[in-house]
BADOLO-694747 format. One record per residue (C-alpha): x, y, z. Coordinates in pm, whole numbers. Example, Ala and Ser with C-alpha at 12.3 -4.5 7.8 and 13.67 -1.06 7.14 Angstrom:
2
xx,yy,zz
1230,-450,780 .
1367,-106,714 .
//
This chain:
749
xx,yy,zz
-1609,-2193,5432 .
-1929,-2050,5415 .
-2014,-1741,5654 .
-2353,-1748,5518 .
-2427,-2073,5490 .
-2179,-2340,5584 .
-2251,-2626,5387 .
-1913,-2785,5558 .
-2114,-2802,5883 .
-2386,-3042,5770 .
-2461,-3259,6056 .
-2642,-3607,5974 .
-2407,-3853,6139 .
-2639,-3947,6417 .
-2489,-4310,6440 .
-2437,-4415,6833 .
-2099,-4491,6780 .
-1862,-4369,7016 .
-1635,-4084,6936 .
-1355,-4233,7028 .
-1304,-4597,7205 .
-1563,-4666,7536 .
-1239,-4710,7746 .
-1218,-4369,7817 .
-1180,-4278,8228 .
-1391,-4003,8384 .
-1200,-3824,8643 .
-1116,-3427,8734 .
-1296,-3096,8585 .
-1387,-2888,8324 .
-1374,-2549,8276 .
-1474,-2319,7997 .
-1131,-2171,7868 .
-1175,-1778,7712 .
-920,-1673,7441 .
-727,-1387,7594 .
-666,-1060,7473 .
-519,-984,7178 .
-226,-705,7146 .
-216,-446,6827 .
-125,-620,6457 .
144,-553,6398 .
156,-566,5999 .
172,-223,5828 .
18,-251,5466 .
-39,8,5194 .
-380,144,5165 .
-524,-9,4861 .
-233,-221,4763 .
-365,-617,4713 .
-34,-819,4717 .
190,-723,4917 .
558,-831,5072 .
660,-834,5424 .
969,-906,5651 .
1255,-762,5836 .
1246,-581,6143 .
1044,-290,6087 .
836,-570,5860 .
824,-318,5601 .
554,-402,5307 .
632,-378,4930 .
307,-305,4705 .
360,-625,4459 .
95,-522,4192 .
115,-724,3903 .
169,-666,3599 .
538,-689,3818 .
874,-609,3674 .
1043,-963,3737 .
1372,-895,3961 .
1650,-1118,3785 .
1766,-1419,4001 .
2031,-1429,4214 .
2222,-1714,4252 .
2112,-1957,4441 .
2314,-2080,4770 .
2438,-2456,4749 .
2220,-2562,5077 .
1935,-2381,5137 .
1838,-2235,5513 .
1467,-2450,5537 .
1188,-2159,5649 .
1465,-1892,5607 .
1197,-1645,5551 .
1058,-1381,5807 .
735,-1483,5993 .
451,-1274,5803 .
256,-1099,6092 .
-128,-1155,6137 .
-372,-960,5955 .
-697,-802,5871 .
-601,-596,5514 .
-774,-629,5218 .
-414,-741,5065 .
-231,-1081,4991 .
69,-1067,5185 .
388,-1273,5147 .
700,-1253,5334 .
1014,-1002,5189 .
1238,-1104,4907 .
922,-1287,4783 .
700,-1136,4437 .
349,-1269,4428 .
122,-1184,4102 .
-283,-1261,4007 .
-287,-1511,3722 .
-619,-1665,3699 .
-961,-1523,3865 .
-1246,-1615,3800 .
-1452,-1536,3460 .
-1114,-1517,3305 .
-1131,-1660,2951 .
-1005,-1991,2804 .
-1072,-1926,2448 .
-989,-1696,2224 .
-1296,-1624,2089 .
-1453,-1553,2486 .
-1460,-1203,2542 .
-1214,-1014,2812 .
-1432,-1053,3151 .
-1616,-729,3281 .
-1722,-844,3580 .
-2022,-653,3598 .
-2308,-889,3608 .
-2332,-881,3154 .
-2044,-1157,3163 .
-2183,-1528,3027 .
-2019,-1803,2854 .
-1868,-1923,3152 .
-1828,-2253,3026 .
-1513,-2156,2808 .
-1444,-1920,3120 .
-1289,-2018,3508 .
-1481,-2108,3708 .
-1564,-1982,4051 .
-1405,-2015,4419 .
-1103,-2197,4310 .
-985,-2447,4539 .
-723,-2768,4485 .
-517,-2781,4242 .
-213,-2943,4072 .
101,-2909,3823 .
101,-3072,3484 .
419,-3042,3314 .
480,-2978,2937 .
783,-3015,2733 .
871,-2707,2440 .
677,-3009,2192 .
332,-2927,2456 .
394,-3312,2535 .
344,-3433,2895 .
698,-3386,3111 .
775,-3443,3479 .
1056,-3207,3454 .
893,-2880,3324 .
920,-2601,3500 .
831,-2292,3277 .
527,-2450,3090 .
225,-2643,3219 .
-101,-2701,3294 .
-314,-2603,3568 .
-601,-2849,3714 .
-841,-2696,3924 .
-1170,-2757,4138 .
-1424,-2458,4120 .
-1590,-2546,4439 .
-1849,-2341,4485 .
-1966,-1974,4440 .
-2017,-1622,4652 .
-2446,-1642,4759 .
-2725,-1498,4948 .
-3096,-1557,4932 .
-2977,-1855,4735 .
-2866,-1650,4404 .
-2497,-1654,4336 .
-2513,-1277,4329 .
-2120,-1095,4218 .
-2184,-1280,3888 .
-2559,-1126,3798 .
-2623,-769,3714 .
-2827,-660,4014 .
-2728,-932,4280 .
-2997,-1194,4083 .
-3309,-1311,4187 .
-3374,-1384,4596 .
-3658,-1583,4533 .
-3792,-1914,4374 .
-3837,-1996,4112 .
-3502,-1845,3966 .
-3487,-1741,3607 .
-3284,-2047,3400 .
-3046,-1751,3304 .
-2959,-1735,3605 .
-2939,-2090,3717 .
-2784,-2193,3383 .
-2475,-1949,3506 .
-2462,-2082,3855 .
-2459,-2381,3739 .
-2096,-2340,3447 .
-1912,-2200,3739 .
-1897,-2518,3951 .
-1664,-2806,3797 .
-1293,-2791,3698 .
-1124,-2589,3519 .
-786,-2728,3268 .
-584,-2393,3168 .
-196,-2372,3020 .
-13,-2130,3163 .
365,-2037,3101 .
647,-1843,3216 .
789,-1591,2991 .
998,-1298,3037 .
1033,-1388,3434 .
613,-1343,3373 .
349,-1614,3455 .
75,-1614,3250 .
-199,-1807,3130 .
-241,-1913,2743 .
-610,-1751,2644 .
-646,-2046,2325 .
-422,-2314,2445 .
-561,-2628,2275 .
-512,-2764,2621 .
-792,-2563,2806 .
-1110,-2720,2914 .
-1415,-2715,3194 .
-1544,-2992,3322 .
-1879,-2853,3499 .
-2215,-2999,3660 .
-2367,-3071,3291 .
-2020,-3267,3161 .
-2081,-3655,3091 .
-1913,-3884,3322 .
-1826,-4264,3326 .
-1885,-4464,3681 .
-1661,-4678,3720 .
-1579,-4965,4022 .
-1837,-5163,4232 .
-2099,-4905,4178 .
-2117,-4912,3803 .
-2447,-5052,3668 .
-2585,-5099,3998 .
-2931,-5046,4077 .
-2853,-4705,4331 .
-2673,-4554,3963 .
-3001,-4589,3789 .
-3108,-4256,3619 .
-3330,-4081,3362 .
-3010,-4017,3222 .
-2825,-4319,3225 .
-3141,-4593,3265 .
-2839,-4920,3287 .
-2651,-4666,3576 .
-2302,-4661,3427 .
-2262,-4274,3341 .
-2381,-3941,3541 .
-2392,-3612,3439 .
-2134,-3360,3568 .
-1944,-3311,3906 .
-2025,-3046,4169 .
-1867,-2893,4481 .
-1517,-3027,4395 .
-1275,-2933,4707 .
-958,-3119,4731 .
-784,-3261,4490 .
-500,-3501,4394 .
-218,-3643,4158 .
-176,-4001,4075 .
157,-4172,4053 .
94,-4195,3657 .
-28,-3857,3632 .
-391,-3779,3615 .
-601,-3530,3808 .
-796,-3649,4130 .
-1072,-3427,4221 .
-1322,-3472,4571 .
-1678,-3371,4552 .
-1742,-3223,4892 .
-2066,-3076,4956 .
-2336,-3186,4698 .
-2608,-3303,4856 .
-2722,-2952,4955 .
-2813,-2859,4575 .
-3061,-3120,4522 .
-3407,-3090,4685 .
-3666,-3309,4779 .
-4014,-3323,4786 .
-4238,-3256,5147 .
-4399,-3613,5081 .
-4148,-3796,4927 .
-4059,-4029,5195 .
-4370,-4208,5205 .
-4345,-4155,4796 .
-4070,-4416,4843 .
-4250,-4633,5063 .
-3991,-4554,5364 .
-3774,-4793,5233 .
-3395,-4773,5264 .
-3356,-4512,5025 .
-3469,-4275,5275 .
-3230,-4393,5540 .
-2933,-4318,5306 .
-3081,-3976,5152 .
-3130,-3855,5558 .
-2739,-4000,5624 .
-2589,-3789,5377 .
-2790,-3480,5465 .
-3097,-3515,5219 .
-3416,-3510,5480 .
-3761,-3456,5298 .
-3870,-3076,5209 .
-3458,-2995,5250 .
-3447,-2690,5032 .
-3166,-2671,4818 .
-2883,-2454,4796 .
-2951,-2205,4476 .
-3320,-2300,4370 .
-3173,-2444,4066 .
-3427,-2713,3997 .
-3732,-2446,3978 .
-3490,-2327,3679 .
-3736,-2448,3446 .
-3861,-2807,3336 .
-3593,-2896,3120 .
-3375,-3194,3226 .
-3086,-3024,3329 .
-3326,-2801,3580 .
-3531,-3125,3649 .
-3249,-3337,3753 .
-3170,-3133,4091 .
-3515,-3253,4212 .
-3444,-3571,4376 .
-3770,-3731,4443 .
-3987,-4027,4367 .
-4187,-3871,4041 .
-4203,-4163,3803 .
-4402,-4488,3800 .
-4129,-4703,3721 .
-3976,-4956,3983 .
-3577,-4923,3941 .
-3566,-4516,3874 .
-3533,-4468,3567 .
-3805,-4222,3453 .
-3667,-3993,3743 .
-3390,-3867,3938 .
-3466,-4026,4260 .
-3122,-4172,4245 .
-2931,-3863,4103 .
-2765,-3805,4447 .
-2636,-4128,4448 .
-2393,-4039,4141 .
-2238,-3776,4336 .
-2024,-3799,4590 .
-1703,-3977,4497 .
-1330,-3889,4355 .
-1329,-3858,4033 .
-1043,-3929,3804 .
-955,-3631,3493 .
-660,-3647,3193 .
-581,-3322,3264 .
-384,-3341,2954 .
-644,-3512,2732 .
-991,-3325,2698 .
-1114,-3625,2475 .
-1135,-3850,2728 .
-1382,-3939,2933 .
-1375,-3835,3285 .
-1498,-4128,3570 .
-1600,-4132,3905 .
-1375,-4393,4078 .
-1653,-4552,4328 .
-1440,-4774,4484 .
-1293,-4528,4706 .
-1647,-4468,4864 .
-1881,-4197,4854 .
-1891,-3900,5161 .
-1799,-3564,5162 .
-1436,-3551,4978 .
-1148,-3367,5060 .
-852,-3413,4831 .
-685,-3775,4773 .
-319,-3871,4885 .
-177,-4170,4775 .
144,-4351,4972 .
456,-4339,4810 .
505,-4574,4548 .
685,-4924,4588 .
725,-5130,4335 .
558,-5485,4371 .
363,-5315,4651 .
-36,-5204,4694 .
-127,-4835,4630 .
-246,-4618,4917 .
-538,-4373,4864 .
-612,-4127,5217 .
-939,-3954,5225 .
-1113,-3772,5493 .
-1512,-3685,5479 .
-1550,-3333,5608 .
-1839,-3286,5817 .
-1833,-3239,6192 .
-1797,-3618,6325 .
-1743,-3810,5996 .
-1497,-4060,5900 .
-1106,-4069,5797 .
-1108,-4380,5501 .
-833,-4542,5307 .
-810,-4755,4968 .
-587,-4993,4905 .
-533,-5138,4558 .
-576,-5525,4477 .
-293,-5426,4194 .
69,-5400,4306 .
287,-5095,4178 .
442,-5093,3852 .
674,-4849,3793 .
656,-4879,3438 .
334,-4778,3476 .
442,-4431,3570 .
299,-4233,3240 .
-10,-4065,3150 .
3,-4158,2818 .
-295,-4388,2914 .
-425,-4215,3229 .
-722,-4365,3240 .
-669,-4711,3172 .
-406,-4697,3460 .
-682,-4591,3685 .
-880,-4857,3591 .
-602,-5048,3706 .
-537,-4908,4053 .
-858,-4740,4122 .
-1150,-4974,4021 .
-1044,-5283,4222 .
-921,-5301,4577 .
-1038,-5268,4966 .
-1217,-4938,5143 .
-1125,-4873,5513 .
-1206,-4639,5779 .
-1013,-4581,6121 .
-1085,-4660,6429 .
-826,-4426,6663 .
-784,-4594,7020 .
-682,-4408,7394 .
-335,-4566,7378 .
-202,-4382,7013 .
-234,-4694,6830 .
-532,-4738,6536 .
-715,-4985,6287 .
-829,-4951,5954 .
-1125,-5146,5969 .
-1246,-5308,5591 .
-1593,-5175,5450 .
-1661,-5462,5277 .
-1999,-5648,5211 .
-1858,-5957,5350 .
-1745,-5818,5706 .
-2065,-6009,5893 .
-2090,-5693,6088 .
-2180,-5512,5742 .
-2410,-5808,5588 .
-2618,-5813,5926 .
-2624,-5399,6005 .
-2965,-5330,6100 .
-3012,-4945,6066 .
-2946,-5021,5645 .
-2932,-5342,5401 .
-2693,-5341,5214 .
-2716,-5532,4887 .
-2396,-5614,4738 .
-2018,-5411,4756 .
-2119,-5140,4544 .
-2394,-5043,4808 .
-2112,-5046,5003 .
-1930,-4795,4833 .
-2275,-4572,4787 .
-2373,-4584,5171 .
-2012,-4595,5227 .
-2099,-4403,5579 .
-2397,-4589,5706 .
-2076,-4919,5590 .
-1856,-4669,5852 .
-2171,-4636,6112 .
-2163,-5001,6132 .
-1865,-5116,6185 .
-1806,-4865,6449 .
-1569,-4601,6309 .
-1453,-4322,6506 .
-1571,-3999,6496 .
-1332,-3691,6359 .
-1376,-3289,6452 .
-1434,-3265,6062 .
-1163,-3463,5834 .
-1022,-3176,5525 .
-744,-3244,5334 .
-453,-3535,5399 .
-117,-3509,5263 .
169,-3829,5268 .
492,-3707,5409 .
752,-3774,5099 .
1015,-3867,5318 .
864,-4107,5548 .
547,-4205,5456 .
355,-4042,5732 .
48,-3918,5701 .
-165,-3638,5776 .
-492,-3447,5822 .
-599,-3164,5880 .
-904,-3131,6114 .
-1035,-2820,6097 .
-1291,-2759,6370 .
-1603,-2932,6546 .
-1915,-2728,6754 .
-2035,-3069,6825 .
-1774,-3137,7058 .
-1915,-3121,7448 .
-1793,-3247,7719 .
-2200,-3345,7785 .
-2344,-3496,7498 .
-2739,-3404,7500 .
-2830,-3490,7159 .
-2727,-3763,6889 .
-2544,-3506,6685 .
-2314,-3407,7030 .
-2003,-3615,7110 .
-1755,-3661,7366 .
-1409,-3557,7292 .
-1171,-3825,7258 .
-776,-3919,7223 .
-801,-3808,6879 .
-1020,-3472,6941 .
-930,-3419,7278 .
-1069,-3012,7324 .
-1347,-2887,7445 .
-1356,-2531,7530 .
-1524,-2213,7474 .
-1342,-1959,7210 .
-1432,-1602,7231 .
-1475,-1399,6916 .
-1574,-1027,6982 .
-1864,-1075,7231 .
-1934,-1432,7112 .
-1827,-1728,7259 .
-1754,-2060,7013 .
-1755,-2354,7189 .
-1660,-2737,7086 .
-1313,-2705,6974 .
-1306,-2478,6703 .
-947,-2413,6587 .
-873,-2769,6464 .
-583,-2966,6440 .
-366,-3156,6262 .
-361,-3526,6305 .
-66,-3709,6224 .
-59,-4134,6144 .
189,-4444,6078 .
121,-4712,5914 .
225,-5033,6072 .
478,-5250,5932 .
320,-5325,5619 .
311,-5035,5509 .
62,-4894,5279 .
-168,-5238,5327 .
-101,-5257,5705 .
-449,-5231,5932 .
-267,-5089,6244 .
-157,-4783,6272 .
-14,-4529,6561 .
-54,-4139,6556 .
-51,-3857,6714 .
-127,-3490,6669 .
134,-3241,6479 .
-60,-2921,6624 .
-326,-2732,6790 .
-504,-2477,6621 .
-505,-2175,6905 .
-456,-1834,6956 .
-109,-1770,7072 .
-203,-1652,7425 .
-482,-1878,7475 .
-411,-2152,7836 .
-94,-2374,7732 .
-297,-2657,7949 .
-622,-2640,7770 .
-656,-2499,7446 .
-242,-2356,7316 .
-106,-2721,7359 .
142,-2662,7116 .
277,-2383,7213 .
233,-2142,6932 .
331,-1811,6920 .
223,-1464,6763 .
449,-1586,6402 .
229,-1919,6401 .
-54,-1925,6578 .
-371,-2048,6335 .
-717,-2138,6332 .
-872,-2414,6107 .
-652,-2607,5943 .
-815,-2722,5594 .
-579,-2705,5290 .
-284,-2926,5355 .
35,-2999,5095 .
367,-3169,5093 .
642,-2996,4830 .
800,-3308,4638 .
1115,-3047,4649 .
1169,-2892,4959 .
955,-3086,5178 .
787,-2820,5332 .
462,-2923,5446 .
204,-2596,5375 .
-74,-2544,5586 .
-420,-2316,5475 .
-666,-2225,5720 .
-1004,-2176,5649 .
-1145,-2031,5941 .
-1435,-1864,6094 .
-1289,-1841,6465 .
-1017,-1627,6458 .
-1095,-1369,6207 .
-1115,-1133,6447 .
-806,-1132,6452 .
-682,-1185,6139 .
-765,-1306,5783 .
-679,-1639,5684 .
-367,-1741,5591 .
-103,-1994,5466 .
151,-2131,5705 .
515,-2361,5646 .
627,-2618,5861 .
922,-2876,5887 .
697,-3209,5947 .
881,-3402,6233 .
827,-3754,6295 .
523,-3896,6476 .
561,-3991,6798 .
853,-3712,6848 .
653,-3578,7121 .
431,-3665,7452 .
150,-3795,7626 .
-63,-3494,7747 .
-358,-3575,7990 .
-699,-3317,7977 .
-988,-3375,8243 .
-1333,-3258,8236 .
-1630,-3247,8478 .
-1979,-3366,8337 .
-2281,-3139,8492 .
-2323,-3500,8670 .
-2002,-3419,8912 .
-1835,-3690,8752 .
-1514,-3644,8561 .
-1373,-3767,8190 .
-997,-3760,8167 .
-853,-3771,7797 .
-552,-3879,7675 .
-390,-3719,7399 .
-18,-3730,7243 .
119,-3416,7150 .
434,-3381,6898 .
689,-3177,6946 .
629,-2820,6962 .
693,-2649,6705 .
957,-2413,6696 .
1059,-2087,6491 .
1251,-2263,6263 .
953,-2570,6239 .
634,-2355,6147 .
633,-2023,6092 .
319,-1787,5902 .
422,-1744,5533 .
90,-1565,5385 .
-217,-1376,5503 .
-477,-1347,5258 .
-747,-1067,5163 .
-1066,-1012,5375 .
-1332,-1236,5416 .
-1129,-1518,5183 .
-1042,-1893,5227 .
-610,-1966,5176 .
-690,-2318,4927 .
-512,-2564,4680 .
-161,-2526,4628 .
74,-2702,4393 .
438,-2613,4256 .
646,-2642,3950 .
928,-2956,3964 .
1196,-2724,4126 .
1049,-2573,4359 .
1113,-2213,4247 .
735,-2138,4138 .
420,-2248,4328 .
74,-2142,4273 .
-206,-2084,4588 .
-553,-1994,4519 .
-752,-1722,4706 .
-1107,-1845,4745 .
-1420,-1625,4809 .
-1246,-1279,4858 .
-1550,-1043,5015 .
-1765,-1333,5097 .
-1961,-1140,5349 .
-2044,-836,5111 .
-2452,-770,5186 .
-2650,-819,4832 .
-2836,-502,4883 .
-2461,-344,4874 .
-2428,-469,4515 .
-2431,-140,4333 .
-2225,39,4610 .
-1851,-135,4595 .
-1704,92,4875 .
-1993,-131,5056 .
-1773,-445,4957 .
-1635,-642,5244 .
-1370,-667,4995 .
-1207,-554,4618 .
-961,-776,4557 .
-808,-866,4324 .
-928,-555,4127 .
-687,-350,4393 .
-411,-496,4342 .
-405,-389,4014 .
-584,-704,3834 .
-888,-712,3574 .
-1189,-494,3538 .
-1440,-376,3810 .
-1479,-344,4175 .
-1655,-709,4235 .
-1433,-973,4442 .
-1301,-1251,4270 .
-1146,-1613,4318 .
-805,-1627,4183 .
-508,-1810,4170 .
-172,-1645,4252 .
228,-1743,4185 .
485,-1728,4443 .
835,-1669,4374 .
1183,-1535,4554 .
1328,-1264,4388 .
1643,-1413,4422 .
1559,-1759,4227 .
1547,-1959,4499 .
1295,-2231,4586 .
995,-2144,4760 .
1003,-2211,5185 .
1376,-2168,5213 .
//
């Protein structure tokens, strides 16, 4: 989420696909639903503390500023009570709050050094060498254990690697101002030195972490530590490898590309490698105002517009203006050369972004691969079906833009348990991720749905009038257009997804959608439907927020064929809402003050406890509380009931929308576990195999700070984590925290 320029609010789906199926009945009434007024926020916060514990009847708050003295673990009860903690109250304080009985410590923040030779981070804008430091906007994250000898281990709990995305950077007026001395240059052209810093803080980092004497820390100078940036060499793999659409000046045979960009959600393969999703990459590229004509208005123009790059579109940071060198020129996506195939410019560069990238976290010498068979769109996480020997693997994915789609990939190869080893991870990835079938979801109003294959052999795709697909590589590169062709269901920004290890059911966070409208007046607006049923008004102070501003969590169950099924059933696990909103129209899940939330984003299942962790990236409810993390017990698809929402259109006709709402959460099945610092997003979570330590990312605290205030820390929206006693300077920094239970038990019990 960016309060300044929300690149997740991309809006390029102008297809005439129905938002659901076209059989929705029309009847009854519509009314704007105003969120009720809130009482006072009850959490007490001690001034200046950045990490706190909260709980008990009086909601005692205890400062937990690192480095903390570890509490000796107490014996763990034989049968732990799930969600046995006291819910954390909503908070607007510049602190990270966890329940009483828990300790949270800052572990790894923007600029932290990864090599022995890299100096400590000054946090004053003078730092350089970001290729050897933690990047910015910590996001999705996975754990990779190490035994005492530094070998891969699935059971190690006190030493391991964190593989982590660095999605973006806090910016205003082009510049990533917190990493520059005076806020940077906010006009074009951008100085090369500023561009170089900004490029380097994107991508992925792998850092060794270790628990010593009860305290977690990173291992500076570990041989395992490394960075991938937007300039790293990466291999293209799968159907689009060598395709004409991938030819660039950098790779004239279309088999390689440079870098990974705007990495958001993650996944961990059953064979022990790291998956990172490229999300809002299109906004980093520039196209000349006359580029359509230069391309002869060919089909590449259709593709570029469908992925959010119209001619004349300004780039997010102006990196293309940093100089004439190739590493700056590649951000200009215009047709500039004379070649027919694009081998003398970067007209096709955009086609090499937007994939799931596989990385061997244990071995930095192995080249990362973009798995093009999984499709190209604004990727969040990639969640695997529960592996079953002799059955194919499914990978579930969402396209995080308004009105985009839900996808899955089914491997051609059947799972072999002998492959569950990271020793030859990239070769195993070739086996399971390069060949298979890509599907998109169509939801029906009766609670069922279909997976429709996106294949060049599908006559609907092969004959699509909107775009002439050449081959399967083209289908994968232009998966959005292929999904348009088959009439996929437009969703409310599908973000992270997770698979319940207990029963294989799939959960998708649908974070929000301001384009839901009972009376669509443009090609970008879409009417409510069964899987995205709410249209209402939510007041943020005096500002009305329309559409579905609070989001919901969708739950799906595959048909009898499991991972390979082409049918499913669905319901909504929970609707985000303020607790005192209208229960008949908005708060359909009957949330309370202990578990209400808005804009669900991150979603991760704990293999150890079965807890489903829900994280928010919210702009709607932030007048009442900072972003948060909740712990949930997931239930089962179909455990609730059908509800009907009715709206009246401006022409007097009525629209009735049936939806399916899961069993209402209770105090024992959903409660708030954490509230973050000011103007942050809570995102990314992984844990040690015993569930006794979880790692969580606090992204972009203080992002609403103005560049004009860079010299005055008292005007920063946030000073976290320096106000938690971590690091130099007062500029806010994205950071990873580690959370443990003081009695030594599993987190969430």
